[in-house]
DOVO-267682 format. One record per residue (C-alpha): residue number from 1; residue in one letter; x, y, z. Coordinates in Angstrom, 3 decimals, always signed. Layout:
BEGIN
> i	aa	X	Y	Z
> NUM	A	X	Y	Z
...
END
This chain:
BEGIN
> i	aa	X	Y	Z
> 1	X	+8.180	-12.615	+128.385
> 2	X	+9.619	-9.815	+126.339
> 3	X	+12.852	-11.709	+126.055
> 4	X	+10.988	-14.689	+124.622
> 5	X	+9.244	-12.473	+122.123
> 6	X	+12.551	-10.990	+121.093
> 7	X	+13.980	-14.499	+120.765
> 8	X	+11.048	-15.568	+118.560
> 9	X	+11.365	-12.436	+116.482
> 10	X	+15.092	-13.001	+116.035
> 11	X	+14.455	-16.645	+115.140
> 12	X	+11.749	-15.602	+112.677
> 13	X	+14.129	-13.016	+111.197
> 14	X	+16.836	-15.668	+110.804
> 15	X	+14.346	-18.037	+109.119
> 16	X	+13.151	-15.257	+106.784
> 17	X	+16.761	-14.336	+105.990
> 18	X	+17.606	-17.996	+105.339
> 19	X	+14.557	-18.449	+103.110
> 20	X	+15.359	-15.211	+101.252
> 21	X	+18.957	-16.327	+100.727
> 22	X	+17.785	-19.722	+99.488
> 23	X	+15.268	-18.059	+97.128
> 24	X	+17.913	-15.648	+95.800
> 25	X	+20.268	-18.596	+95.258
> 26	X	+17.523	-20.468	+93.301
> 27	X	+16.756	-17.408	+91.157
> 28	X	+20.447	-16.872	+90.395
> 29	X	+20.878	-20.526	+89.522
> 30	X	+17.862	-20.382	+87.148
> 31	X	+19.224	-17.195	+85.560
> 32	X	+22.592	-18.919	+85.046
> 33	X	+20.831	-21.951	+83.552
> 34	X	+18.816	-19.764	+81.153
> 35	X	+21.966	-17.830	+80.210
> 36	X	+23.802	-21.062	+79.487
> 37	X	+20.925	-22.323	+77.337
> 38	X	+20.743	-18.964	+75.545
> 39	X	+24.493	-18.982	+74.835
> 40	X	+24.264	-22.574	+73.604
> 41	X	+21.403	-21.629	+71.267
> 42	X	+23.348	-18.617	+69.990
> 43	X	+26.386	-20.828	+69.381
> 44	X	+24.234	-23.305	+67.431
> 45	X	+22.759	-20.489	+65.364
> 46	X	+26.244	-19.076	+64.686
> 47	X	+27.543	-22.512	+63.651
> 48	X	+24.557	-23.112	+61.394
> 49	X	+24.913	-19.652	+59.878
> 50	X	+28.630	-20.182	+59.284
> 51	X	+27.952	-23.548	+57.627
> 52	X	+25.226	-22.092	+55.409
> 53	X	+27.417	-19.111	+54.579
> 54	X	+30.299	-21.398	+53.611
> 55	X	+27.998	-23.491	+51.407
> 56	X	+26.620	-20.371	+49.764
> 57	X	+30.116	-18.992	+49.133
> 58	X	+31.118	-22.316	+47.598
> 59	X	+28.028	-22.334	+45.376
> 60	X	+28.570	-18.710	+44.431
> 61	X	+32.212	-19.416	+43.563
> 62	X	+31.123	-22.299	+41.325
> 63	X	+28.558	-20.086	+39.611
> 64	X	+31.042	-17.265	+39.140
> 65	X	+33.591	-19.666	+37.695
> 66	X	+31.038	-21.132	+35.293
> 67	X	+29.716	-17.716	+34.336
> 68	X	+33.221	-16.354	+33.776
> 69	X	+34.007	-19.341	+31.565
> 70	X	+30.837	-18.821	+29.542
> 71	X	+31.471	-15.092	+29.241
> 72	X	+34.960	-15.849	+27.975
> 73	X	+33.557	-18.398	+25.513
> 74	X	+30.971	-15.850	+24.403
> 75	X	+33.675	-13.240	+23.858
> 76	X	+35.738	-15.711	+21.838
> 77	X	+32.689	-16.562	+19.763
> 78	X	+31.942	-12.879	+19.265
> 79	X	+35.532	-12.304	+18.138
> 80	X	+35.224	-15.259	+15.744
> 81	X	+31.977	-13.849	+14.350
> 82	X	+33.608	-10.445	+13.920
> 83	X	+36.543	-12.062	+12.109
> 84	X	+34.186	-14.032	+9.901
> 85	X	+32.249	-10.842	+9.228
> 86	X	+35.449	-9.119	+8.112
> 87	X	+36.299	-12.093	+5.904
> 88	X	+32.768	-12.056	+4.522
> 89	X	+33.183	-8.344	+3.835
> 90	X	+36.325	-9.117	+1.837
> 91	X	+34.479	-11.775	-0.155
> 92	X	+31.562	-9.394	-0.671
> 93	X	+33.870	-6.679	-1.977
> 94	X	+35.500	-9.177	-4.347
> 95	X	+32.064	-10.262	-5.616
> 96	X	+31.047	-6.606	-5.979
> 97	X	+34.178	-5.914	-8.040
> 98	X	+33.407	-8.911	-10.240
> 99	X	+29.810	-7.740	-10.640
> 100	X	+30.991	-4.211	-11.437
> 101	X	+33.406	-5.615	-14.023
> 102	X	+30.658	-7.748	-15.592
> 103	X	+28.248	-4.822	-15.687
> 104	X	+30.969	-2.648	-17.219
> 105	X	+31.571	-5.377	-19.810
> 106	X	+27.827	-5.600	-20.440
> 107	X	+27.605	-1.811	-20.826
> 108	X	+30.546	-1.870	-23.207
> 109	X	+28.813	-4.520	-25.260
> 110	X	+25.733	-2.284	-25.534
> 111	X	+27.792	+0.399	-27.236
> 112	X	+27.172	-1.269	-30.588
> 113	X	+23.390	-1.195	-30.072
> 114	X	+21.159	+1.537	-31.460
> 115	X	+20.663	+4.476	-29.004
> 116	X	+17.175	+3.465	-27.841
> 117	X	+18.167	-0.104	-27.134
> 118	X	+21.431	+1.043	-25.541
> 119	X	+19.548	+3.442	-23.212
> 120	X	+17.095	+0.692	-22.208
> 121	X	+19.930	-1.777	-21.616
> 122	X	+21.943	+0.778	-19.605
> 123	X	+18.900	+1.658	-17.477
> 124	X	+18.262	-2.015	-16.840
> 125	X	+21.895	-2.576	-15.871
> 126	X	+21.863	+0.467	-13.544
> 127	X	+18.665	-0.746	-11.869
> 128	X	+20.131	-4.230	-11.496
> 129	X	+23.282	-2.729	-9.941
> 130	X	+21.272	-0.737	-7.385
> 131	X	+19.064	-3.695	-6.477
> 132	X	+22.002	-6.054	-6.020
> 133	X	+23.956	-3.513	-3.950
> 134	X	+20.978	-2.926	-1.636
> 135	X	+20.308	-6.643	-1.304
> 136	X	+23.937	-7.395	-0.442
> 137	X	+23.996	-4.678	+2.198
> 138	X	+20.817	-5.964	+3.864
> 139	X	+21.984	-9.550	+3.532
> 140	X	+25.182	-8.789	+5.435
> 141	X	+23.330	-6.947	+8.197
> 142	X	+20.773	-9.727	+8.592
> 143	X	+23.450	-12.425	+8.582
> 144	X	+25.491	-10.661	+11.265
> 145	X	+22.386	-10.075	+13.410
> 146	X	+21.346	-13.713	+13.020
> 147	X	+24.819	-14.976	+13.939
> 148	X	+24.964	-12.796	+17.051
> 149	X	+21.442	-13.759	+18.129
> 150	X	+22.202	-17.439	+17.592
> 151	X	+25.410	-17.258	+19.621
> 152	X	+23.706	-15.268	+22.384
> 153	X	+21.032	-17.962	+22.608
> 154	X	+23.629	-20.726	+22.744
> 155	X	+25.552	-18.846	+25.431
> 156	X	+22.391	-18.472	+27.509
> 157	X	+21.680	-22.184	+27.172
> 158	X	+25.225	-23.054	+28.230
> 159	X	+24.980	-20.690	+31.215
> 160	X	+21.713	-22.299	+32.301
> 161	X	+23.110	-25.819	+31.888
> 162	X	+26.296	-24.896	+33.755
> 163	X	+24.327	-23.321	+36.598
> 164	X	+22.047	-26.351	+36.870
> 165	X	+25.053	-28.684	+36.853
> 166	X	+26.628	-26.575	+39.603
> 167	X	+23.461	-26.805	+41.683
> 168	X	+23.105	-30.550	+41.169
> 169	X	+26.708	-31.158	+42.223
> 170	X	+25.987	-29.585	+45.618
END
């Protein structure tokens, strides 16, 4: 009888060992399956990220190219405005010289007037000279400010249009 019991116990041990081995094999196979699925998902995420990154770099390159072009255009326009401002300054100085000559001629013509009339005429001419000089100075400042503001606005509009065109071409 004890030998039968030992035989049954050994048989039960073998069955338990076989079932444990089978269970361990199933668990390992599920772990491998989950790992494979996980690696596949990670690969898909990496591919999607790489694709999105490439698209973003392409879009960014387009934007940078457009922005660089507009910055260059803005700098050229600014240089043109500065050149025109210098030319305008030359014209202004020429007009000022002409005005000074005319006022000097007018003052010379007042020399024949009686002293009271001459003093009134000279005061009027001096006041006119000051007013015109102040007006010309302010006029030049306002014109330069207006030109720069106008060009800055146009540059912003071109940048916006270029950026929108770059986005729409995607």
